Each structure stands twice: as structure tokens, then as C-alpha cells.
Backbone bond lengths (Angstrom), bond angles and torsions (degrees), N, CA, C in turn:
res aa  C-N    CA-C-N  psi(-1)  N-CA   C-N-CA  omega(-1)  CA-C   N-CA-C  phi
1 M - - - 1.474 - - 1.522 108.02 -
2 A 1.312 118.96 119.61 1.457 122.43 -175.46 1.517 110.86 -84.01
3 N 1.327 113.56 159.40 1.453 120.75 169.44 1.520 113.83 60.04
4 R 1.313 117.12 39.61 1.460 119.17 173.08 1.511 110.27 -74.25
5 I 1.313 116.24 146.64 1.463 121.90 -173.05 1.533 109.14 -121.64
6 A 1.337 115.14 130.97 1.464 121.04 176.59 1.521 109.12 -112.29
7 L 1.334 115.66 146.20 1.468 121.92 172.83 1.524 106.43 -116.42
8 V 1.321 115.98 118.26 1.461 122.10 -179.23 1.523 108.88 -115.95
9 T 1.320 118.25 111.43 1.466 119.53 176.84 1.523 109.22 -77.03
10 G 1.330 115.19 145.64 1.463 119.90 -178.16 1.509 112.05 65.80
11 G 1.317 117.52 40.97 1.464 121.32 -173.38 1.510 114.89 -94.51
12 S 1.317 118.09 11.64 1.468 119.90 -175.24 1.518 112.97 -87.55
13 R 1.347 117.68 -12.76 1.465 119.97 -175.96 1.528 110.05 -159.45
14 G 1.326 115.48 171.59 1.456 121.13 170.91 1.501 115.31 54.93
15 L 1.329 115.26 -136.10 1.468 120.57 -177.64 1.520 111.41 -61.82
16 G 1.326 117.32 -41.93 1.463 119.87 -177.36 1.503 113.13 -62.73
17 K 1.342 116.47 -37.48 1.458 121.18 177.45 1.519 109.90 -61.56
18 D 1.344 116.77 -46.74 1.454 119.42 -178.40 1.536 110.83 -66.27
19 M 1.319 117.23 -37.23 1.461 120.52 177.43 1.527 109.94 -60.36
20 A 1.332 115.50 -46.26 1.476 119.99 -177.89 1.521 110.68 -63.12
21 L 1.326 117.04 -43.17 1.474 120.39 -179.36 1.521 111.49 -67.02
22 R 1.323 117.29 -40.63 1.462 119.32 -180.00 1.527 112.05 -68.11
23 L 1.327 115.91 -35.87 1.464 119.38 174.94 1.516 110.86 -63.88
24 A 1.335 116.22 -40.12 1.466 120.19 178.32 1.525 110.86 -65.72
25 E 1.330 116.28 -40.98 1.478 120.16 177.93 1.526 111.50 -58.22
26 K 1.329 115.74 -30.62 1.469 120.35 179.72 1.524 112.56 -86.32
27 G 1.344 116.92 8.37 1.452 120.82 173.53 1.511 116.86 95.29
28 N 1.349 116.18 15.60 1.470 119.35 -179.21 1.530 110.65 -101.81
29 D 1.314 116.79 145.29 1.460 121.81 167.58 1.515 107.95 -80.03
30 V 1.339 116.69 156.77 1.464 119.29 -170.75 1.525 112.34 -139.17
31 I 1.318 115.10 134.48 1.458 122.91 166.05 1.531 106.21 -105.67
32 I 1.338 117.31 123.38 1.455 119.69 175.14 1.514 109.85 -112.42
33 T 1.311 115.72 156.43 1.467 119.38 173.38 1.516 108.84 -115.86
34 F 1.322 114.32 156.79 1.457 122.05 174.95 1.514 108.14 -138.46
35 H 1.305 117.12 153.61 1.464 120.90 176.82 1.526 109.64 -89.08
36 S 1.348 116.40 -61.88 1.455 120.33 -176.47 1.529 113.06 -130.08
37 Q 1.326 117.78 -17.18 1.461 120.90 -173.67 1.535 111.40 -91.15
38 K 1.338 115.16 72.33 1.458 120.63 -175.73 1.540 111.12 -63.59
39 E 1.350 117.00 -41.29 1.465 120.48 -178.98 1.520 110.84 -61.43
40 S 1.326 116.52 -44.31 1.469 120.42 179.33 1.523 110.34 -62.27
41 A 1.334 116.16 -40.47 1.467 120.35 179.19 1.531 110.90 -63.30
42 E 1.316 116.10 -40.94 1.473 119.86 179.56 1.533 111.03 -65.80
43 Q 1.331 116.42 -33.43 1.463 120.10 176.75 1.527 111.07 -66.01
44 V 1.346 115.87 -39.28 1.476 119.91 177.45 1.524 109.60 -64.82
45 V 1.319 117.07 -42.96 1.464 121.38 177.09 1.529 109.90 -57.07
46 A 1.327 117.01 -44.61 1.453 120.63 180.00 1.531 111.33 -63.84
47 E 1.312 117.77 -39.63 1.471 121.01 178.00 1.531 110.84 -63.73
48 I 1.329 116.13 -39.96 1.463 119.61 179.35 1.531 110.27 -66.58
49 E 1.325 116.15 -40.07 1.455 119.49 179.62 1.542 111.24 -65.29
50 K 1.337 116.53 -32.02 1.459 120.07 175.76 1.532 111.44 -64.52
51 L 1.322 116.00 -24.84 1.465 121.05 177.71 1.527 111.47 -82.61
52 G 1.335 116.20 -0.50 1.451 120.10 177.67 1.516 114.54 88.18
53 R 1.340 116.43 13.08 1.466 119.95 178.64 1.515 110.27 -111.52
54 K 1.297 116.55 161.67 1.453 122.31 178.80 1.528 108.40 -91.45
55 A 1.335 116.22 142.68 1.466 120.28 179.78 1.525 110.55 -151.77
56 I 1.324 116.08 150.47 1.462 122.37 172.01 1.515 108.55 -140.66
57 A 1.344 115.74 162.52 1.468 121.34 178.11 1.517 108.93 -123.21
58 L 1.333 116.39 134.28 1.466 122.47 178.14 1.526 109.00 -123.53
59 Q 1.321 116.40 142.94 1.463 119.97 178.56 1.524 109.99 -78.77
60 L 1.343 116.46 138.59 1.462 122.23 177.32 1.513 109.31 -149.53
61 D 1.307 116.24 124.56 1.468 122.02 172.03 1.520 107.50 -103.24
62 S 1.321 116.72 103.51 1.460 120.79 -173.74 1.531 112.69 -68.05
63 S 1.318 116.96 -15.85 1.474 118.80 179.03 1.521 111.86 -81.94
64 A 1.343 116.66 -13.89 1.467 121.15 -176.81 1.524 110.04 -99.64
65 I 1.308 116.43 83.69 1.470 121.44 -175.08 1.526 111.64 -60.25
66 S 1.327 116.63 -32.56 1.470 120.30 -178.41 1.532 112.48 -65.92
67 Q 1.344 117.11 -15.13 1.462 120.50 -178.41 1.530 113.45 -95.30
68 L 1.327 116.92 -0.79 1.464 119.11 -175.62 1.537 112.28 -63.48
69 N 1.309 117.04 -39.09 1.476 119.01 -179.62 1.530 110.69 -62.51
70 D 1.321 116.24 -39.48 1.469 119.72 178.48 1.534 109.75 -65.87
71 F 1.326 117.47 -39.10 1.461 120.19 178.48 1.527 110.52 -63.68
72 V 1.320 116.83 -45.10 1.478 120.27 179.16 1.514 110.18 -59.40
73 R 1.317 117.04 -39.82 1.475 120.95 177.58 1.513 110.23 -61.49
74 R 1.349 117.36 -42.24 1.467 121.22 -178.88 1.530 110.83 -68.61
75 V 1.316 117.00 -33.67 1.472 119.45 174.70 1.522 109.59 -62.68
76 S 1.327 116.32 -45.78 1.460 121.22 -178.86 1.536 110.49 -61.43
77 E 1.325 116.12 -44.84 1.476 119.70 179.50 1.530 111.02 -64.54
78 S 1.332 116.77 -37.81 1.460 120.77 -178.72 1.529 111.61 -68.79
79 L 1.321 115.90 -38.36 1.457 118.75 177.68 1.524 110.61 -61.53
80 E 1.315 115.79 -43.23 1.468 120.31 179.62 1.536 110.77 -66.77
81 K 1.314 116.30 -44.16 1.461 121.02 -175.68 1.522 112.71 -68.81
82 H 1.329 117.39 -44.31 1.466 120.69 -171.30 1.532 113.43 -97.39
83 W 1.338 116.67 -23.83 1.473 119.08 -176.45 1.522 113.94 -125.27
84 K 1.330 116.62 -2.36 1.469 120.19 -174.36 1.535 109.45 51.60
85 A 1.335 115.28 41.81 1.468 121.60 -176.42 1.533 109.06 -129.81
86 S 1.322 114.60 161.26 1.453 119.38 176.47 1.520 111.50 -114.83
87 K 1.338 116.35 -5.82 1.458 119.30 -177.21 1.525 111.01 -138.33
88 F 1.349 114.57 160.85 1.459 120.36 175.23 1.537 108.13 -129.33
89 D 1.337 116.92 178.77 1.462 120.02 -167.77 1.524 115.38 -112.71
90 F 1.318 117.92 -39.24 1.453 120.77 -171.29 1.527 110.25 -127.38
91 L 1.328 115.99 130.84 1.458 122.07 176.17 1.514 108.98 -116.03
92 V 1.344 117.16 120.80 1.460 122.10 177.90 1.529 107.46 -115.03
93 N 1.331 115.83 107.81 1.461 122.31 -179.24 1.526 109.57 -85.92
94 N 1.332 115.75 85.28 1.457 120.86 -172.98 1.525 113.87 -108.63
95 A 1.317 119.07 -24.15 1.466 121.38 -173.68 1.526 111.22 -54.55
96 G 1.311 115.71 137.24 1.478 118.48 -179.20 1.516 111.39 -163.42
97 M 1.309 114.62 179.84 1.459 122.18 177.63 1.520 107.22 -144.89
98 G 1.323 116.26 158.22 1.447 119.32 -179.07 1.511 111.80 -134.56
99 A 1.319 115.25 153.34 1.460 121.92 174.07 1.528 107.32 -166.99
100 S 1.292 115.87 139.21 1.476 120.79 175.77 1.519 107.60 -98.87
101 I 1.315 116.94 108.83 1.461 122.11 -176.63 1.537 108.04 -130.87
102 Q 1.299 116.45 121.06 1.455 119.38 177.61 1.535 110.13 -62.15
103 F 1.314 116.02 144.16 1.467 122.44 -173.63 1.525 112.52 -50.36
104 L 1.314 117.56 -44.65 1.470 120.68 -175.66 1.532 112.52 -70.88
105 Q 1.329 116.40 -14.53 1.468 119.54 -179.90 1.535 113.65 -100.08
106 V 1.346 117.27 -3.70 1.463 119.63 -177.20 1.529 110.61 -66.46
107 T 1.328 115.97 131.87 1.457 121.19 176.60 1.542 109.75 -98.49
108 E 1.298 116.01 161.61 1.463 120.84 177.45 1.522 110.65 -62.95
109 Q 1.337 116.80 -37.11 1.455 120.69 179.14 1.529 111.00 -63.85
110 Q 1.324 117.17 -42.89 1.470 120.64 177.02 1.524 110.68 -63.68
111 F 1.311 116.46 -42.38 1.465 120.89 179.42 1.521 110.16 -59.11
112 D 1.343 116.33 -47.96 1.459 120.56 -177.99 1.528 111.59 -63.01
113 E 1.325 117.08 -37.37 1.471 120.19 179.70 1.532 110.28 -65.82
114 F 1.324 117.32 -42.57 1.469 120.38 178.25 1.520 110.94 -65.36
115 V 1.324 117.43 -39.77 1.461 120.41 177.53 1.520 110.53 -60.41
116 N 1.325 116.01 -46.12 1.476 120.15 -178.10 1.531 111.54 -63.59
117 V 1.317 116.48 -46.99 1.468 120.53 -174.88 1.519 111.79 -72.12
118 H 1.341 116.26 -45.87 1.458 119.83 -169.27 1.526 114.95 -94.86
119 F 1.325 117.51 -16.30 1.467 117.17 179.68 1.515 113.81 -131.72
120 K 1.320 117.88 -56.22 1.465 119.67 -173.89 1.529 111.84 -62.57
121 S 1.311 117.89 -43.07 1.473 120.07 -179.36 1.531 110.13 -67.35
122 V 1.334 117.62 -38.22 1.467 120.44 178.31 1.525 109.77 -64.94
123 F 1.322 116.12 -43.68 1.472 121.35 -179.72 1.540 110.59 -58.34
124 F 1.338 116.11 -54.53 1.459 118.52 -172.87 1.528 113.24 -81.16
125 L 1.335 118.23 -28.06 1.454 118.35 174.67 1.530 110.02 -66.57
126 T 1.305 117.27 -42.26 1.468 120.68 177.10 1.515 110.39 -61.91
127 Q 1.307 116.89 -44.91 1.467 121.40 179.04 1.530 111.85 -57.21
128 R 1.323 116.10 -43.81 1.461 120.22 -174.31 1.520 113.17 -81.80
129 L 1.330 116.60 -22.02 1.462 119.13 178.53 1.531 112.49 -89.67
130 L 1.316 118.16 -20.67 1.466 120.28 -176.86 1.525 113.58 -53.74
131 P 1.333 119.99 -41.12 1.469 118.76 178.11 1.528 112.96 -63.43
132 M 1.322 117.22 -17.41 1.471 121.30 179.84 1.510 112.45 -96.36
133 M 1.336 117.57 3.98 1.466 121.12 -179.69 1.506 111.45 -97.33
134 N 1.312 116.50 141.15 1.453 120.90 175.99 1.526 110.74 -71.06
135 D 1.328 116.02 147.03 1.458 120.11 171.69 1.532 108.56 -58.86
136 G 1.322 116.55 148.12 1.449 120.61 -177.18 1.515 114.25 79.40
137 G 1.322 116.46 12.08 1.473 121.18 -178.45 1.521 112.25 -82.06
138 R 1.309 115.35 -169.23 1.459 122.61 -177.92 1.525 110.44 -137.10
139 I 1.329 115.17 139.88 1.469 121.11 169.59 1.514 106.91 -120.23
140 I 1.326 115.73 126.53 1.466 120.92 178.29 1.526 107.73 -120.01
141 N 1.319 116.67 119.90 1.458 121.42 175.38 1.530 109.18 -102.53
142 I 1.324 116.25 154.22 1.458 120.82 -177.58 1.523 109.03 -113.00
143 S 1.318 114.83 122.90 1.458 120.74 177.38 1.520 108.96 -111.13
144 S 1.327 117.52 -140.19 1.454 121.06 -174.48 1.522 109.52 -163.50
145 G 1.331 115.73 150.82 1.458 119.38 173.37 1.518 112.38 -60.75
146 T 1.339 116.88 -19.44 1.467 120.19 -177.74 1.522 112.96 -73.14
147 T 1.314 118.21 1.49 1.476 118.69 169.80 1.529 110.58 -85.45
148 R 1.334 116.35 -16.22 1.485 120.17 179.15 1.511 112.17 -100.38
149 F 1.329 117.55 -33.64 1.464 121.29 178.51 1.523 108.26 -130.85
150 A 1.331 115.90 146.02 1.463 120.49 -175.33 1.524 110.25 -85.91
151 Q 1.322 114.95 135.98 1.463 121.64 178.48 1.528 107.92 -125.17
152 P 1.334 119.07 115.99 1.467 120.61 -179.97 1.532 111.46 -51.30
153 G 1.315 116.09 135.77 1.458 121.56 -178.59 1.514 114.07 96.93
154 Y 1.342 116.67 -5.35 1.458 120.81 -176.23 1.534 112.50 -115.32
155 S 1.343 115.68 30.72 1.463 119.18 -175.49 1.522 114.12 -70.15
156 I 1.341 117.95 -17.09 1.481 119.68 171.50 1.521 109.43 -94.97
157 Y 1.293 116.08 -48.57 1.466 121.74 -174.47 1.538 111.55 -58.95
158 G 1.335 117.25 -50.41 1.459 121.03 -177.72 1.520 113.21 -57.60
159 P 1.329 118.23 -52.31 1.464 119.42 178.63 1.531 114.39 -61.16
160 M 1.339 117.73 -34.60 1.473 119.74 176.78 1.539 110.03 -64.92
161 K 1.323 116.47 -39.90 1.462 120.08 177.43 1.534 110.86 -69.13
162 G 1.325 116.34 -32.83 1.466 119.75 174.29 1.524 110.75 -61.60
163 A 1.331 115.96 -39.70 1.472 120.49 177.14 1.523 110.62 -62.25
164 I 1.346 116.53 -39.30 1.455 120.82 179.07 1.523 110.93 -62.23
165 E 1.328 117.24 -37.09 1.465 119.35 -179.14 1.532 111.43 -67.62
166 V 1.323 117.70 -40.57 1.461 120.45 176.76 1.535 109.81 -67.49
167 F 1.314 115.68 -44.04 1.478 122.08 177.36 1.526 111.32 -54.05
168 T 1.331 115.97 -42.28 1.463 120.93 -179.21 1.526 111.53 -57.14
169 R 1.307 116.85 -44.73 1.471 119.98 -178.98 1.530 111.50 -66.25
170 Y 1.318 117.12 -39.42 1.459 120.00 -179.87 1.521 111.23 -65.80
171 V 1.335 117.34 -43.35 1.463 119.32 179.41 1.521 110.42 -66.16
172 A 1.339 116.91 -40.08 1.464 120.08 178.01 1.520 110.83 -56.55
173 K 1.310 116.27 -40.87 1.470 120.94 -179.44 1.536 110.77 -66.27
174 E 1.345 116.51 -39.19 1.444 119.23 -173.00 1.534 113.88 -82.83
175 V 1.327 118.08 -24.35 1.471 119.48 -178.19 1.527 112.80 -105.42
176 G 1.314 116.49 2.63 1.460 120.03 -177.96 1.522 113.76 -57.75
177 A 1.319 116.39 -32.31 1.470 119.96 -178.58 1.539 111.05 -63.57
178 R 1.328 116.78 -20.32 1.466 120.16 178.97 1.533 111.26 -92.95
179 G 1.305 116.76 3.09 1.461 119.64 -179.90 1.524 113.43 75.48
180 I 1.333 116.38 14.30 1.461 121.26 178.88 1.533 108.37 -90.50
181 T 1.333 117.45 127.35 1.457 120.54 175.07 1.515 110.18 -95.52
182 V 1.330 115.98 150.09 1.463 121.38 -179.26 1.521 108.03 -133.94
183 N 1.307 117.20 116.94 1.457 122.12 -179.22 1.511 110.79 -131.41
184 V 1.323 115.89 164.59 1.456 120.72 178.36 1.510 109.05 -130.38
185 I 1.340 116.28 133.12 1.460 118.88 173.79 1.528 108.37 -107.58
186 A 1.330 115.10 144.85 1.453 121.97 -177.16 1.518 109.66 -120.97
187 P 1.324 118.50 94.92 1.460 120.71 177.25 1.520 110.93 -68.04
188 G 1.334 114.98 149.29 1.455 120.02 169.15 1.517 108.58 -86.91
189 P 1.330 118.26 -158.00 1.464 121.45 179.94 1.531 110.38 -62.11
190 I 1.335 115.71 128.71 1.466 121.53 -177.77 1.531 108.35 -125.27
191 E 1.316 115.55 137.11 1.466 120.81 -179.24 1.528 109.43 -87.21
192 T 1.336 115.03 87.53 1.479 121.93 175.57 1.519 107.96 -134.95
193 D 1.338 116.68 -169.77 1.472 119.40 176.91 1.522 111.72 -86.08
194 F 1.351 118.30 6.76 1.459 121.55 178.99 1.529 110.07 -60.06
195 N 1.340 115.40 143.10 1.458 122.19 179.94 1.534 109.59 55.00
196 S 1.335 115.02 47.20 1.484 122.43 179.22 1.528 112.61 58.09
197 G 1.326 115.89 33.92 1.464 119.98 177.97 1.509 113.04 64.24
198 L 1.349 116.21 37.52 1.461 121.10 -173.46 1.532 112.79 -52.68
199 I 1.322 117.25 -43.78 1.461 120.95 -178.57 1.524 110.81 -80.35
200 R 1.324 116.02 -45.86 1.470 121.91 -177.68 1.526 111.36 -58.03
201 N 1.342 116.99 -38.30 1.451 121.55 -172.57 1.530 113.71 -94.89
202 N 1.309 117.11 5.13 1.463 120.59 -176.34 1.530 109.29 -130.78
203 P 1.331 118.31 87.69 1.468 121.38 -175.87 1.525 114.07 -57.92
204 D 1.329 117.42 -36.62 1.473 119.56 179.81 1.519 111.58 -65.88
205 R 1.325 114.75 -44.61 1.483 119.63 178.65 1.534 109.62 -63.74
206 K 1.315 115.66 -42.59 1.470 120.30 179.83 1.529 110.66 -60.12
207 K 1.329 116.58 -41.82 1.472 121.10 -179.34 1.519 110.94 -64.96
208 I 1.319 117.78 -42.72 1.464 121.28 179.23 1.529 110.57 -61.91
209 L 1.325 116.25 -45.39 1.473 120.30 -179.48 1.522 110.42 -65.10
210 A 1.340 116.94 -40.19 1.467 120.37 179.19 1.533 110.02 -63.59
211 N 1.324 117.04 -41.20 1.473 121.19 -179.59 1.511 112.37 -66.62
212 N 1.335 117.12 -23.59 1.469 121.35 178.78 1.517 112.67 -90.70
213 T 1.329 116.40 3.56 1.464 121.56 -177.76 1.526 109.30 -109.77
214 A 1.325 116.42 133.00 1.464 120.58 -175.27 1.524 112.55 -56.90
215 L 1.315 117.68 -35.66 1.464 120.88 -178.81 1.523 112.99 -85.93
216 G 1.324 117.88 2.20 1.447 122.05 168.84 1.501 117.27 77.17
217 R 1.309 119.16 18.15 1.467 121.21 177.57 1.531 108.91 -154.72
218 V 1.330 115.89 166.50 1.470 119.29 170.39 1.515 108.24 -85.05
219 G 1.309 116.26 167.12 1.456 120.73 -176.77 1.514 112.98 -80.38
220 E 1.308 114.33 163.80 1.467 123.00 173.13 1.523 107.87 -122.15
221 A 1.317 116.66 159.95 1.463 120.49 -179.34 1.514 111.06 -55.25
222 S 1.334 116.98 -35.54 1.458 120.70 -177.18 1.538 113.07 -68.94
223 D 1.335 116.58 -11.84 1.461 119.71 176.53 1.530 112.45 -78.45
224 I 1.323 116.75 -14.83 1.462 120.49 -169.94 1.525 112.72 -105.78
225 G 1.330 117.45 -41.40 1.464 120.61 -172.89 1.509 113.79 -57.52
226 G 1.320 117.42 -38.66 1.463 120.53 -178.93 1.516 113.12 -65.11
227 V 1.343 116.12 -29.71 1.479 119.11 178.21 1.530 109.61 -69.21
228 V 1.330 115.94 -40.40 1.471 120.10 177.37 1.529 109.59 -63.83
229 A 1.331 117.00 -44.50 1.463 120.62 179.05 1.521 110.85 -60.48
230 F 1.325 116.13 -41.28 1.472 119.72 177.57 1.523 111.81 -61.36
231 L 1.329 116.47 -46.32 1.465 119.75 -178.71 1.521 112.32 -64.27
232 C 1.341 116.81 -20.95 1.457 120.89 176.90 1.529 112.16 -91.98
233 S 1.325 116.73 4.30 1.472 120.22 -178.54 1.522 110.88 -95.11
234 D 1.325 115.33 166.24 1.454 120.18 176.54 1.525 112.39 -64.73
235 D 1.331 116.61 -27.29 1.462 120.59 179.68 1.528 112.79 -64.50
236 A 1.353 116.66 -21.26 1.468 120.69 -177.69 1.528 112.31 -101.46
237 R 1.341 117.08 16.98 1.463 119.17 -172.42 1.513 114.72 -63.56
238 W 1.348 118.41 -19.55 1.464 121.06 -176.37 1.529 112.17 -102.84
239 I 1.326 116.34 6.74 1.468 121.24 174.67 1.530 106.91 -95.17
240 N 1.309 116.44 121.21 1.464 118.95 -173.68 1.520 111.08 -152.92
241 G 1.335 116.12 135.88 1.454 121.57 177.23 1.522 113.25 69.20
242 Q 1.324 116.97 25.78 1.469 120.08 -173.44 1.536 112.97 -108.75
243 R 1.328 114.51 148.54 1.463 121.93 168.60 1.523 107.49 -98.28
244 I 1.331 116.13 120.54 1.467 121.31 179.92 1.509 108.01 -115.57
245 E 1.327 116.67 110.59 1.467 119.84 179.49 1.523 108.72 -83.25
246 V 1.330 114.85 129.65 1.471 122.08 -178.88 1.523 105.57 -120.04
247 S 1.324 116.28 82.48 1.449 120.34 -169.35 1.530 114.67 -135.25
248 G 1.328 117.64 5.10 1.468 119.44 -177.58 1.506 113.06 70.87
249 G 1.349 116.90 6.48 1.451 120.91 179.00 1.527 112.20 85.04
250 I 1.332 117.02 56.80 1.455 119.96 179.05 1.527 110.83 -88.26
251 N 1.303 116.66 143.08 1.482 123.21 176.98 1.524 111.85 54.03
252 L 1.300 117.36 46.38 1.470 120.00 179.65 1.526 110.77 -76.00
């Protein structure tokens, strides 16, 4: 099927950037979103275009739930303008934020922001975009290894990702009649600028995490994008409602 279109939220950097590029390498056009890093997003668009695929970048603040309807409208207008289409094929809910906050220090404001970014926006963005998705499409949600093992400082983040994993199974059940599969991948520790580069900028922490991983290192962004591209391929059509941990075997 030619000219399939993927929408990757948070595609301007880190894991989302690699997901977008790997999807393009597999022959898909890509819509990425960015929060504030417009220049980085435009660079990703340029890299995708060098691969011979079409790409655009749209701004999205996942914490602003009231703006979701406007974003969905802009997606619809962009599909018509750039592809003469009304629907797309793959939705990758990747946008996120990180912070290490000890449980006793968590504020209600921080809790609400994590809920909005990591669960509420994913829930309602998926709901509102589903009518614009082609039958036989794919939804990929992003979770975390911290739903399987506890990491101090992640008492908001981990539970929100746990909600995403349950949400994934429910959506898979409800959209199965349309041939749309819904899966969730759970990366382990990844060396990116996520959470202010917590792993990248802390050699001791990085060493501990690497020593706890069967493959002896922490992950890189390039370890994740190919899994998303695979789940969006025809070869993955019978994988549905599953949590796939992509962590190199940490804390086995």
C-alpha cells in the first residue's frame, strides 16, 4: 500500500525523532509534532525529505487539553493540503516529559501536569483522531520499564505509564473490528536528553543501569525506532494489545 502516513507526537528529538526517521526509511510519510523546538522539528522534516518521503511538523502542547480540538483540525487541514487525503494510517503517541521527584515532594500541580501529558492527552487525542485513521492502521503507545520495576523519583511517571498500558488493551478491544492494532512499547533506560539528560549526564547512574542490563549497556534512541516501524508494518499485523519491553533485558 503506497503513501501511508504516520503521525508521531514528540518527533522533534530523542526517541520520537528516531521513530519518525525509521518510519520514513520504511517508505512512510510522516507528520511530527513538537512542543517548543521548532528548529529541531524542521531539521527532522528535512532529514525525512532527504529519504524521499514527505513530512511536515505541527506544534502541539500535550499539557493543554483544551487545544486538542484545534490540533486535530490542523491535522485534518494538513492532510488535505499536503496529501489530498482525509485520513492517515499510523498514530504513535510518543510525546512526554520527565522529572525525578521524590514521592513526598510531589505537588498537586506536578501531578496534574503529568496526568495531562502522559495519560489524558493520549486518551483524548487518540479518541479524536481515530475517525481520521484508515482501517487496518496501527496505534503505538509508549510506556516505560518503570511499570515493571520501581525507580525512586518516578512515583507519578510510572503510574501514568501503567495507565497507558491498560488503556492500550481497552482500545485494542474496541477498534479491532476496524482491523486497527494497538500496542505499547516500554523502553528501558535510554541515553537521550529526556528528563534533562539524567542518564547521559550522570556516568555513575549510567554505569549502574548498564550493569543491571543483560546486554551490558543503556539504550540509545536508535534501539527503539525500528521496533515502532516494525509494529507499523504488515509483518506485525497479528500483534495486538501487547506490551513489548525494549530494554536490553534490564532487571531480569
